[in-house]
N, C-alpha and C positions, 0 to 999 in steps of 0.2 A: 667768735667775735673778732673783728679786725682791729688792727693796732690803733687806728684813729678813734674808734669807739672806746677802746680801753683807756686811751689817754684822756679823752674828754670825760669819761666816767671818773677817772682818778682825780682830774682837776676839780670837778664838781664836788666829789667827796671831800677833798682837801679844803675847798672853800667853805663847805657846810660845817666841817669840823671846826675851822677857825672862827666862823660866825658864832657857833654855839659856845665855844670857849670864851670868846670876847664878851658876848652879851650876857652869859650867865655870870661871869666874873664881875661885870659891871653892875648888873641888876639884882643879883641874888646874894644877899649877905648872911641871911639866917636860914640854915637848913634844918631847923628843929621841927618845922611843920611838914606834913606830908604833901601839902599842895602849895602852889604859888599864891601869893596875895594878888589882889587886883593891881596894886602898884607895880609889882614885879612883872606881871603879865603885860601891862601897858609899857613898861620900860623895855622889856624884851621885844615887843612888837616894834617900838620906835627904833631901837638899836638894830634890829634885823633889817628894817627898811633902809636905814642909813647905810648899813654895811653893804647891802646888795646894790643900792643906788650908787654908792661910791665905787664899788667894784665895776659896775657897768660903765661909769664915766672913765675910769682908768683903762678898761678894756678898749673902749672906743678910741681913746687917745693913742694907745699903743697900736691899734689897727691903722689909724691914720698915719702915724709915724712910720709904720712898716710899709704902707702903700707909697708914702713919699720917698722912702729909701729905694723902693723898687723902680720908681719912675726915674730916679737919678742914674740908675745902672742901665 
């Protein structure tokens, strides 16, 4: 596995861990049940979508900023 693939894999793993931690902490308050409630599932679904959507927006902004910096050089 080359370095670029390893770096991308690590980046995705880190993002998914952060997503899981943020959304579970936000949406799941009661761990006494073996399964998630419908409200918890819905909350995690919305939270995950917002997290990924925000991550995409930030990545696009950073890409554009990086391209602008390259053009100046």
